[in-house]
Phi, psi and omega in degrees: 000133181279164182292327182292318177297324179296322178297318182294314177297328167298324177295316180293318174291325182291340175277313180295315182303299188291329178287344166296319181281321178287323175302320173293327171301307185286336182286324181282326190239002177070185190275060185266095183285319178299321180289328174296315184290315172311313184294341172297329175239035186297332180206174182301316186295315181291322179288320180296317179292325180294313181298311183307311186292324183280335177287315179299318178296323178290323174298320177296315177303314179298300181310313189286331175295312179293322184286328185295316184295321181288328181252011173058059178277119182283143172060038175307319190300351176296342179288331176309298180290335179294321184287326178293310196271340175232291180145189177306333180298338180250320190296321183293302180288333172301315177299324181288330176290318177292322177295324186295334177305332181275000000 
């Protein structure tokens, strides 16, 4: 298996696993986005973890934007919706997959 295919497999896994949890939440609560966002900070543990991931995503956006320009990574912008709709578990391996083309 090539490294590029490994990144693709990681992106698939990074999509499926979080959406198992997100799907459970939405099946119980419906499409209640405000409740979903509130739940990210429902207690200290969840809030700390959520803040950590959100800060990491912001740093990743900045780094990957600069790195994509430096290495001419096509379709870099795909990491933005990947981050919003899944998270860093998809966005990071997706970026590495796109970058590996070069």
